[in-house]
DOMAR-118430 format. One record per residue (C-alpha): residue in three letters; x, y, z negated. Coordinates in Angstrom, 1 decimal. Layout:
<pts>
PT residu xx yy zz
PT ALA X Y Z
...
</pts>
This chain:
<pts>
PT residu xx yy zz
PT MET 0.1 0.1 0.0
PT LEU 1.1 3.5 0.9
PT GLY 1.3 5.9 -1.8
PT SER 0.6 9.7 -2.0
PT LEU 3.2 12.6 -1.5
PT PRO 3.5 15.6 -3.7
PT SER 1.1 18.3 -2.7
PT SER 1.9 20.4 -5.7
PT VAL 3.4 20.9 -9.0
PT PRO 1.6 20.1 -11.8
PT PRO 0.3 23.4 -13.4
PT ASP 1.7 23.0 -16.7
PT GLY 5.3 22.8 -15.0
PT GLY 7.2 26.2 -15.9
PT ALA 9.3 28.0 -13.2
PT THR 12.7 28.4 -14.6
PT ASP 15.5 30.1 -13.0
PT LEU 19.1 28.4 -13.0
PT LEU 21.9 31.0 -13.2
PT LEU 24.8 29.2 -12.0
PT ASP 28.5 29.6 -11.2
PT THR 27.9 27.8 -8.4
PT HIS 25.9 27.9 -4.7
PT ASN 26.6 24.2 -4.1
PT VAL 23.6 21.9 -4.5
PT LEU 25.6 18.9 -5.4
PT ASP 26.9 20.4 -8.5
PT VAL 23.4 21.5 -9.6
PT LEU 22.2 18.1 -8.9
PT LEU 25.0 16.4 -10.9
PT ASP 24.3 18.8 -13.7
PT LEU 20.6 17.6 -13.7
PT GLU 21.7 14.1 -13.4
PT SER 23.8 14.5 -16.6
PT ALA 21.0 16.4 -18.5
PT LYS 18.2 13.9 -17.2
PT ALA 16.2 16.7 -16.3
PT SER 12.4 15.9 -14.7
PT GLY 10.5 18.2 -12.4
PT VAL 11.1 19.9 -8.6
PT LEU 14.3 21.6 -7.7
PT GLU 13.8 24.2 -5.1
PT ALA 17.0 24.9 -3.1
PT ARG 17.3 27.3 -0.4
PT SER 20.0 28.1 2.1
PT THR 20.3 31.0 4.6
PT THR 17.6 28.9 6.9
PT LEU 15.8 26.2 4.8
PT THR 14.0 25.3 1.7
PT ALA 14.3 21.9 0.2
PT LEU 12.2 20.3 -2.7
PT ILE 13.6 17.6 -4.7
PT TYR 11.6 15.8 -7.0
PT LEU 13.8 14.3 -10.0
PT LYS 12.9 11.9 -12.2
PT LYS 15.3 11.8 -15.5
PT GLY 17.8 13.2 -13.3
PT VAL 17.6 11.2 -10.2
PT PRO 16.1 12.5 -7.2
PT VAL 13.0 10.2 -5.9
PT PHE 11.5 12.3 -3.2
PT ALA 12.6 15.1 -1.3
PT GLU 10.5 17.7 1.1
PT GLN 12.5 20.1 3.8
PT GLY 11.1 22.6 6.4
PT SER 13.3 20.9 9.0
PT PRO 11.5 18.1 11.1
PT THR 14.5 16.7 11.7
PT HIS 14.1 14.4 9.0
PT SER 10.4 13.9 9.1
PT ILE 8.9 10.5 8.6
PT GLY 8.0 10.6 12.4
PT ARG 11.5 11.6 13.7
PT THR 12.7 9.0 11.3
PT LEU 10.6 6.5 12.8
PT LEU 11.8 7.5 16.2
PT ARG 15.3 7.5 15.4
PT GLN 15.3 3.9 14.0
PT GLY 13.2 2.6 17.3
PT VAL 10.1 1.6 15.3
PT LEU 8.0 4.5 17.2
PT THR 8.2 5.4 20.8
PT ASP 7.8 8.8 22.0
PT GLU 4.2 8.1 23.5
PT GLN 3.1 6.5 20.1
PT HIS 4.4 9.5 18.2
PT ARG 2.5 11.7 20.3
PT ALA -0.7 9.7 20.2
PT ILE -0.2 9.9 16.1
PT ILE 0.1 13.6 16.4
PT GLU -2.9 14.0 18.7
PT HIS -5.0 12.1 16.2
PT MET -3.9 14.3 13.4
PT THR -4.2 17.6 14.9
PT ASP -8.0 17.8 13.9
PT LYS -7.7 16.1 10.8
PT ILE -5.6 18.3 8.2
PT PHE -4.3 16.1 5.1
PT GLU -3.2 17.5 1.9
PT SER 0.0 15.1 2.6
PT GLU 0.8 15.6 6.2
PT GLN 4.1 13.3 6.1
PT LEU 2.6 10.2 4.4
PT ARG -0.7 10.4 6.2
PT LEU 1.4 10.5 9.6
PT GLY 2.6 7.1 8.5
PT GLU -0.9 5.9 7.5
PT VAL -2.1 6.9 10.7
PT ALA 0.7 4.9 12.6
PT VAL -0.2 1.9 10.5
PT LYS -4.1 2.2 11.3
PT LEU -3.2 2.6 15.1
PT GLY -1.3 -0.6 14.7
PT PHE 2.2 0.9 15.9
PT VAL 3.9 0.1 12.6
PT THR 3.7 -1.9 9.3
PT SER 3.5 -0.4 5.9
PT GLU 6.7 -2.0 4.9
PT GLN 8.5 -0.2 8.0
PT VAL 6.8 3.3 6.8
PT ASN 8.1 2.7 3.2
PT GLU 11.4 1.9 4.6
PT ALA 11.6 4.9 6.5
PT LEU 10.6 7.2 3.9
PT HIS 13.2 5.9 1.7
PT GLU 15.4 6.7 4.5
PT GLN 14.0 10.1 4.8
PT VAL 14.7 10.8 1.1
PT ARG 18.3 9.7 1.4
PT GLN 18.8 11.8 4.7
PT ARG 17.2 14.8 3.2
PT ILE 19.5 14.7 0.1
PT MET 22.7 14.2 2.2
PT ALA 21.5 17.1 4.5
PT CYS 21.2 19.7 1.2
PT ILE 24.8 18.4 -0.3
PT ALA 26.1 19.8 3.1
PT TRP 24.8 23.4 2.7
PT GLU 27.6 25.7 1.6
PT GLY 25.5 28.4 0.0
PT SER 22.1 28.0 -1.7
PT SER 20.1 29.5 -4.6
PT PHE 18.1 27.6 -7.0
PT ARG 14.8 27.2 -9.0
PT LEU 13.9 24.4 -11.2
PT TYR 10.1 23.8 -12.1
PT ARG 10.3 21.6 -15.3
PT ASN 7.9 18.9 -15.7
PT ASP 8.1 15.5 -17.0
PT ASP 5.2 14.2 -14.9
PT ALA 6.0 16.1 -11.3
PT THR 6.4 12.5 -9.9
PT ALA 3.6 10.6 -11.7
PT GLU 1.4 10.3 -8.8
PT ILE 3.9 10.1 -6.1
PT VAL 5.7 7.1 -4.7
PT GLN 9.2 7.2 -5.8
PT TYR 12.3 6.4 -3.6
PT PRO 15.3 6.6 -6.0
PT CYS 18.3 8.1 -4.5
PT PRO 21.3 8.6 -7.0
PT VAL 23.2 11.3 -6.1
PT SER 26.7 9.8 -6.4
PT GLY 25.5 7.0 -3.8
PT VAL 25.3 9.2 -1.0
PT ILE 28.1 11.8 -1.5
PT ALA 30.6 9.6 0.6
PT GLU 28.3 9.4 3.5
PT ALA 27.3 12.9 3.4
PT VAL 31.0 13.8 3.5
PT SER 31.8 11.4 6.5
PT LEU 28.6 13.0 8.2
PT TYR 28.8 16.7 7.5
PT PHE 32.6 17.7 6.7
PT ASP 34.8 17.9 9.6
PT ASP 38.5 18.8 9.1
PT ALA 38.1 22.2 8.3
PT ARG 35.9 21.5 5.5
PT LEU 38.1 18.9 4.2
PT GLU 40.7 21.3 4.0
PT GLN 38.8 23.8 2.5
PT THR 37.6 21.5 -0.5
PT LEU 41.3 20.0 -1.0
PT ARG 43.1 23.3 -0.5
PT PRO 42.8 24.4 -4.5
PT PHE 44.4 21.1 -5.5
PT TRP 46.9 20.5 -2.9
PT SER 50.2 20.7 -5.1
PT LEU 48.1 18.8 -7.9
PT CYS 48.0 15.0 -9.1
PT PRO 44.7 13.3 -8.8
PT ARG 44.0 11.1 -11.3
PT LEU 40.8 8.4 -11.6
PT VAL 38.7 9.3 -14.8
PT ILE 36.5 6.2 -14.4
PT ASP 37.6 2.5 -13.3
PT ALA 38.5 1.9 -9.8
PT ASP 36.0 -0.9 -9.3
PT GLU 33.4 1.5 -10.8
PT ALA 34.3 4.2 -8.6
PT GLN 34.1 1.9 -5.6
PT GLN 30.5 0.8 -6.4
PT ARG 29.2 4.2 -7.7
PT PHE 30.3 6.0 -4.6
PT LYS 29.8 3.2 -2.0
PT LEU 33.2 3.5 -0.9
PT PRO 34.3 1.2 1.9
PT ALA 37.0 -1.7 0.7
PT ALA 39.6 -0.1 2.9
PT HIS 39.7 2.6 0.2
PT ARG 41.0 0.2 -2.5
PT SER 44.6 1.2 -1.7
PT THR 43.8 5.0 -1.9
PT LEU 41.9 4.3 -5.3
PT ALA 44.8 2.3 -6.7
PT ALA 47.2 5.3 -6.1
PT LEU 45.0 7.8 -8.1
PT ARG 47.0 7.6 -11.3
PT GLY 48.2 11.2 -11.6
PT ALA 51.5 10.4 -10.3
PT SER 51.3 11.6 -6.7
PT ARG 50.4 15.0 -5.2
PT VAL 47.4 15.4 -2.9
PT ALA 49.9 16.5 -0.1
PT ALA 51.9 13.1 -0.6
PT LEU 48.5 11.0 -0.5
PT LEU 47.9 12.7 2.7
PT ARG 51.4 12.1 4.1
PT GLY 50.3 8.7 5.5
PT PRO 49.8 7.5 9.5
PT ASP 47.7 10.2 11.5
PT ASP 44.5 7.6 12.0
PT GLU 44.6 6.9 8.1
PT ARG 44.8 10.7 7.0
PT PRO 41.2 11.6 7.7
PT GLY 39.7 8.5 5.8
PT ILE 41.8 9.4 2.9
PT ALA 41.0 13.0 2.9
PT ARG 37.3 12.1 2.9
PT ALA 37.9 9.5 -0.1
PT LEU 39.4 12.2 -1.9
PT VAL 36.8 14.8 -1.0
PT THR 34.0 12.4 -2.3
PT LEU 35.8 11.6 -5.8
PT THR 36.5 15.6 -6.2
PT LEU 32.7 16.3 -5.5
PT GLY 31.6 13.5 -7.3
PT ARG 33.7 14.7 -10.5
PT ALA 35.7 11.3 -10.8
PT LEU 39.0 13.0 -10.6
PT ALA 41.3 15.0 -12.8
PT PHE 44.1 17.2 -11.3
PT GLU 47.3 17.3 -13.2
PT PRO 50.8 19.3 -12.2
PT LYS 53.8 17.8 -11.6
PT SER 57.0 19.3 -11.4
PT LEU 58.5 18.8 -7.7
PT PRO 60.9 21.0 -6.0
PT GLU 59.5 23.8 -3.9
PT ALA 61.5 22.4 -0.8
PT THR 59.6 18.9 -1.1
PT ILE 56.1 20.6 -1.0
PT HIS 57.1 22.6 1.8
PT GLU 58.0 19.6 3.9
PT ALA 54.9 17.7 2.9
PT VAL 52.8 20.7 4.2
PT GLN 55.1 20.9 7.4
PT ARG 54.2 17.1 7.9
PT THR 50.7 16.9 7.5
PT SER 48.4 18.3 10.1
PT LEU 44.9 18.1 8.3
PT ILE 45.9 20.7 5.6
PT THR 48.0 23.5 7.2
PT GLU 48.9 25.7 4.0
PT LEU 49.6 25.7 0.4
PT ALA 47.2 27.3 -1.8
PT PRO 48.8 30.3 -3.6
PT GLU 47.5 29.1 -6.8
PT PRO 45.4 26.2 -8.0
PT ALA 41.8 27.2 -8.6
PT PHE 40.4 25.9 -11.7
PT ALA 36.4 26.3 -12.4
PT ALA 35.2 26.2 -15.8
PT PRO 32.7 23.4 -16.6
PT LEU 29.5 24.2 -15.0
PT MET 26.7 25.4 -17.5
PT VAL 23.1 25.7 -16.7
PT ASP 21.7 28.9 -18.3
PT ALA 17.7 28.4 -18.2
PT THR 16.0 31.7 -18.2
PT PRO 12.3 31.6 -18.1
PT GLY 11.1 33.2 -14.7
PT ALA 7.9 34.3 -13.2
PT VAL 6.4 32.0 -10.2
PT VAL 6.9 34.0 -7.1
PT GLY 3.6 34.3 -5.4
PT PRO 2.4 34.9 -1.8
PT GLU 1.7 38.4 -2.3
PT VAL 5.6 39.1 -2.9
PT LEU 6.9 37.1 -0.2
PT PRO 5.9 36.4 3.4
PT VAL 4.1 33.1 3.4
PT ARG 6.7 31.4 5.5
PT THR 9.3 31.9 2.7
PT VAL 7.3 30.8 -0.1
PT PRO 7.2 26.9 -1.2
PT ARG 4.3 25.3 0.0
PT HIS 3.2 24.1 -3.4
PT LEU 3.0 27.6 -4.9
PT LEU 0.1 28.2 -2.0
PT GLY -3.6 27.5 -2.1
PT ALA -5.0 24.6 -0.8
PT ALA -6.9 26.6 2.3
PT LEU -3.7 28.4 3.2
PT ARG -1.5 25.2 3.1
PT ALA -4.2 23.6 5.3
PT GLN -3.8 26.7 7.6
PT LEU 0.1 26.1 7.9
PT ARG -0.4 22.4 8.3
PT ARG -2.7 23.0 11.1
PT GLY 0.0 25.6 12.7
PT ASP 2.8 22.8 12.1
PT LEU 0.7 20.3 14.1
PT SER 0.0 22.2 17.1
PT ALA 3.6 23.8 17.1
PT GLU 5.1 19.8 17.0
PT GLN 2.4 19.2 19.9
PT LEU 3.7 22.0 22.0
PT PHE 7.3 21.2 21.2
PT ARG 7.0 17.9 22.1
PT GLU 5.4 18.7 25.4
PT GLY 7.9 21.3 26.2
PT LYS 10.6 19.0 25.5
PT ARG 9.5 16.5 28.0
PT GLN 9.2 19.1 30.3
PT LEU 12.9 20.1 30.1
PT ALA 13.6 17.3 32.1
PT GLU 11.9 18.3 35.1
PT PRO 13.3 21.0 36.9
PT THR 9.7 22.3 38.4
PT ALA 8.5 22.4 35.1
PT LEU 11.0 24.6 33.4
PT PRO 8.8 27.9 33.4
PT ARG 5.9 25.8 31.4
PT ALA 8.4 24.1 29.0
PT ALA 9.9 27.4 28.2
PT ARG 6.5 29.0 27.6
PT ALA 5.5 26.0 25.3
PT LEU 8.6 25.9 23.2
PT ARG 8.4 29.4 22.7
PT LYS 4.8 29.2 21.4
PT ALA 5.9 26.3 19.2
PT ALA 8.8 28.6 17.9
PT GLU 6.2 31.3 17.4
PT LEU 4.0 29.2 15.5
PT ALA 6.7 27.7 13.1
PT PRO 9.4 30.3 12.9
PT SER 11.3 28.6 10.0
PT VAL 11.8 25.7 12.4
PT ILE 15.2 26.7 13.9
PT GLU 15.1 23.5 16.4
PT TYR 12.0 24.7 18.0
PT SER 13.8 28.3 18.5
PT VAL 17.1 26.4 20.1
PT HIS 15.0 24.5 22.7
PT ALA 12.7 27.5 23.5
PT ALA 15.9 29.9 24.2
PT TRP 17.8 27.1 26.0
PT ALA 14.7 26.7 28.4
PT GLU 14.6 30.4 28.9
PT LEU 18.1 30.6 29.5
PT LEU 17.8 28.0 32.4
PT THR 14.9 30.1 33.8
PT GLU 16.7 33.5 33.7
PT PRO 17.2 34.7 37.2
PT ASP 19.0 37.9 36.2
PT LYS 22.9 37.2 35.5
PT SER 23.4 40.3 33.3
PT ARG 20.4 39.1 31.0
PT ALA 21.6 35.6 31.7
PT SER 24.9 36.5 29.8
PT GLU 22.9 38.2 27.0
PT ARG 20.7 35.1 26.4
PT ARG 24.0 33.1 26.1
PT ARG 25.6 35.1 23.4
PT SER 22.0 35.0 21.5
PT LEU 21.7 31.5 21.9
PT ALA 25.1 30.7 20.9
PT SER 24.5 32.3 17.4
PT VAL 21.2 30.6 17.2
PT VAL 22.9 26.9 17.9
PT ALA 25.4 28.1 15.2
PT GLN 22.9 28.6 12.7
PT ALA 21.1 25.2 13.6
PT ILE 24.3 23.1 13.3
PT SER 25.3 24.8 10.1
PT ALA 21.7 24.0 8.8
PT ASP 21.8 20.5 10.1
PT ALA 25.0 19.1 11.4
PT ARG 23.1 15.7 12.9
PT PHE 21.2 18.1 15.5
PT ALA 22.4 16.5 18.7
PT PHE 20.6 18.6 20.9
PT GLY 22.5 21.7 19.1
PT HIS 25.7 20.1 20.0
PT TYR 24.5 19.3 23.6
PT VAL 23.7 23.1 24.3
PT ARG 26.8 24.3 22.5
PT GLY 28.8 22.0 24.6
PT ARG 26.5 23.6 27.7
PT LEU 27.4 27.2 26.4
PT LEU 31.5 26.3 25.8
PT GLN 31.4 24.8 29.6
PT MET 29.9 27.9 30.9
PT GLU 32.7 29.9 29.3
PT GLY 35.4 27.6 30.8
PT LEU 36.5 26.2 27.2
PT ASP 36.3 22.5 28.3
PT GLU 38.3 21.2 25.4
PT GLN 35.5 22.4 23.0
PT ALA 32.9 21.4 25.2
PT LEU 34.0 17.9 25.2
PT SER 34.2 17.8 21.5
PT ALA 30.7 19.0 21.3
PT PHE 29.4 16.6 24.0
PT ARG 31.0 13.8 22.1
PT SER 29.1 14.5 19.0
PT ALA 26.1 15.1 20.9
PT THR 26.2 11.4 22.3
PT GLU 27.4 9.8 19.0
PT LEU 24.4 11.3 17.2
PT ASP 22.1 10.6 20.0
PT PRO 23.4 7.6 22.3
PT ALA 20.1 7.8 24.5
PT ASP 20.9 11.5 25.5
PT ALA 21.6 10.7 29.1
PT GLU 22.7 14.6 29.9
PT ALA 25.1 14.8 27.3
PT ALA 26.6 11.6 28.3
PT ARG 27.0 12.5 31.7
PT PHE 28.7 16.0 31.0
PT ARG 31.0 14.1 28.8
PT LYS 31.9 11.9 31.3
PT VAL 32.6 14.4 33.5
PT LEU 34.8 16.3 31.5
PT GLU 36.7 13.1 30.1
PT ARG 37.6 12.2 33.9
PT ARG 38.9 16.0 34.5
PT LYS 40.8 15.7 31.5
PT ARG 42.4 12.6 32.6
PT GLY 43.2 14.0 35.9
PT SER 44.7 17.1 34.6
</pts>
């Protein structure tokens, strides 16, 4: 039997502002895990809002504005639903606005015979994991906690211990620059595990290949020395160190070495290019909970207010708009593949973006279609610059947005930056192996690279 999704925070849940020394979602979640807090954490980045439901510190459900991690998209990615079935479900739902759109989509899919209840529940569990991982990748956020021990009482719970997804989030969302940024403050220090190596491997779900790395974390070798291995091993070691650092499983201690030795290690390591002038030590993170008033729709624009704070009628109106936007988006996306239908695609996608302005995926598709149909060269140049900014924002919000990487590749190729374009097309095809266009451009650039 399928359970119900949360539609509101129970009325006795008090809004509490979290005044933190960090803008990092992971730090907040780990603090709340230690405190065994229950309630709903509202996390906001520059482009997205997520609601993470906690039971005794463990996330058990998550809602996020991006449709990339919706139950429908999850079932599509898993190959459980086809595009035609997904479109039929959306059409079926358009005239029936439910209090819990996401789970109701699953129930409609079961009713129509497209999937089983077990498949929907598996997809919902995966959806929670994906949303938690996406939040971990956010670099700047603000937070508010709605404390309530009963906030999760009436929902199906999909426990997702934070430590268990850090390694995967780092692998998915942290490129070399982000790994360097995380490790740089500790470059000249020696990491030491503060928990048993077996426990660390189990808690963080680290691959067996990292056993040797864990064994070396005894406080005797600097980060620089640990990253001095073969080029093909260095990124994996860096990801393991970042995972353990973010998960608070390492203590960093100084070690006296000649400055020349440190300098030599820096020169021999390509992942991290410079030594931090001074190690950065943060004070232990403390949560200063100060009661705050709930922000209502009369204060902020409707789209920026968490939906659980809105009245039922207004929530239903927004859901109706969201379903219409998704319908238009799916239709416009299909028409993108038909050269003669590009003007219709641009109109449908722009309408979807207007109906759901907070969904940046719609805006990227709309701007791309408009660029493809722009006859004026000077205006096309302006559109490219504008689109590049939107794409960068979209990828920052969700690094798994395959179409964003594809569009970024096309824009870079238009500028003659083939090497960077090839990297973008590779990301697009790895995230979406079914993207024939990205695969085609990738092959063209790889052949060109081999011939040069």
